[in-house]
N, C-alpha and C positions, 0 to 999 in steps of 0.2 A: 288719483283720488284714493286708491287703495293704500298707498304708502302713507298718505296724510291721515287716513282713518286709523291705520295701525298706530301711528304716533299719538293721535288723540285718544285712542282706546287705552294705550299705556298710561297716559296722563290721568284719564278718568278712573281707571282701576286703582290708581295710587292715591286717590282722594280719600283720606280717612274720614272726613266729615260726611261724605256720601254714604259710606258703609255704616257710620254711626247713626245717621238719619234713618237708614233702612231698618236697622235693628230696633231702633226706638219705635218705629211705626208698627212693626210686627209684635213687639212687646206690649204696645198699647192695645192691640187687638186681643192678645191673650189676657191682659189685665182686665179688660172690659168683660170678657166671658167669665173670668174667675170671680169677679165681683158679683155678677148676676148669680152665678152658681152658689157662692158663699151666702149671699143674701137669702136665697131660697132654702138653704140648709138651716139657716137661723130662724127663718119664718116660712113655714110651709104654705102660708097664704100669700106670699109675695107674688104679685101678679106679673112681674116683668121678666121672670127667669124663663123666657121662651126664645126659641130660635127666631121666631117672627120679629120680636122686639129687637133682638141682637142684630139681625140682618137689616132692620129698618134704619139703624144708626149708620150703616154703610151707605144705603140708598139715599139718605138725607145728607150725606157728607161730601157732596160733589165739590163744594168750594174748598173744603179742607184737603181733599185729594189733589186739587189743582195747586194749592199752596205747597204741598209736598213736591208736586211737579216743578214748581218754581225753584225749590231748593236743589232738585236734581239737575235741572237745566243750567242753573247757575254754576255748576261744577266746571263747565266748559265755556260759559259765556259771561262769567263774572269778571274778576280782576285780571284779565289776561289780554288787555288791549295791545300791549307791547308785543305779545306773541303773535297776534293777528297781523300786526304791521310787519313783523319779521317774516311771517309766512308769505305775505303778499310780495315782499321784496325779493323772496326766493323764487317767485314766479308761480306760486299757487293761486289759482283764480279765486275770486270772492265767492262764486257760486259753489266751488268745492268746499270752501270753509263753511259757508252757510248751511249746506245740506249735510255735510259730514258731522258737524256738531249736532244737528237735529237728529240724524239717524242714531247716533251713539247714545245721546241722552234719552231719547225716546225709547230705545231698546231696553235700557236699564230700568227706566220707569215702568214700562209694560211688564218686565220680568217681576219686579217687586209687586205690582198690582196683581198679577196672576198668583204669586205665592201668597199674597194677602187674602185673596178670595178663597184659595184652597184651605188656608189656615182657618178662615172664618167659618167655612162650612164644616170642617172637621170638628172645631170646638162647639159650634152650634148644635150639631147632631149628636155629639157624645156627652156634653155637659148639661145641655138645656133641653127642656121639653120641646119636641119637634112637632109642628103642626102638619096637617095633610098638604102635600105638595109644596111645602115651604121652600125646599131647595130649588124646585122648578121655578117658582115665582121669583125667588131671589135672583136666579141666573137670568131670567127674562128681563127683570127690572134693571139688573146690572148691565145687560147688553144694551138697553136703551140709554144708559148713562154714557156708554163708551164714546159715541161721536161728540157729545157735548164736552166731556172731559178732554178728549183729544183736541177739540177746537181751542179749548183753554190753554192746553200745552203749546199748541202752535202759536197762539198769540203771545204767550210768554217768551217763546224762542225769538220771535220777530222783535219784540220790544227790547229784550236783553241784547240782541245783536245790534240794535240801534242805540244802545246805551241809555235806555230809559230807566229811571230810578224805580226800585221795588215798591216804594210808597205809591207812585202813580199807577203802577201795575195793579196793586191791590185795590186802589180806588176804582179803577176801570172794571175790575172783576166784581166788586160789590155792586156796581151799577148794572153790568151786563148779566150777571148770573144770580143776582138776588133781587134787585129792584126793577129790572127792565119790564117785567110783566105789568107792573102798576103804572109805569110811565109811558110805555109805548103802546097805547091803546089800539092803534091801527094794525099792529102786528101781534096782537095779544096772544093768539093761539100758537105762535111760532117763536116767541121770545124764549131764550134759554131758561130763565127763572120759572116761567109758566110750565114749560115742558118738564123740568126737574120736579116741580111740585106735583104735577099731574102723575108723574111716574111714581112718586112716593105714595100718593093717595091710592093709586091702583094697587100697589103692592100691599099696603096696609089693609085694603079691602079684600085681599086674596084674589084679585082679578088682574094680575099683571099679564100684559100681552105685548107683543111686538108693536111698536108705534113708529111708522115711517117718518113722522114729523121730526123725531129726534135726529135721525140720520140726515134728512134733508137740511135741517138747520145746521147741524154740525159740519156737514160737508161744505155748505155755502160759506160759513164762517172760516173754515179751515183753508179753502181754496183762495178766498179773497185775501186773508191775512198773509198766507205764505207767498202768493204772487206779488202782493204789494210790498211785503217785507224784503223779498229777494231783490226786487227792483230798487228799493230804497237803499239797501245795504250795498248794492253794486255801485251806487253813486256817492255813498257817504265818504266824507273825508276822515281818514284814520290818522289821528294825531299821535 
């Protein structure tokens, strides 16, 4: 597995599109802060040049973050079916392929997320008006997002390994992470869309706190999707 991961890591780091996407994401964060700062300089009464508003855009952007995760994961699970077939023919197990690609793309994704959070806090606290405990509330709200975002990343990985189209993945995500709270009444308090909305509202009210429901829901979705995906990929015909 180590040798296969080294090979895949080499391929991953040579993906120019991956690095371009990373740079664009970080530049968008900087641009958002710069626009708020410039707007406040032009109009002293501009009400949104605050770290709280700046951070709220991150807390409300779970779906966008997952779409970025889709782009990252596609670097090793996209148009490389022939390489997977070749690896299997050389005796590499499908479990090794499944988990190696997940670990590598997830590691890169988490690294960019951490850099993005650090950049967000640095810009928010230096360029914008900072509220009391805004960083603390932001970090708590962000930590609540982690299991939900990771569950989305795992679903992406499973579906990409099963060669499901990006269009269907996005449709599934819109249902699960945006509309599920309004449609699944019996599980209303534990649907990802409800949890993400509650997390945002708590942050905006300055009352962010750790919520076990996010972790329970995220872990359940992650475990089910990964186990089902691994089992399905192990039996899938690789053309």
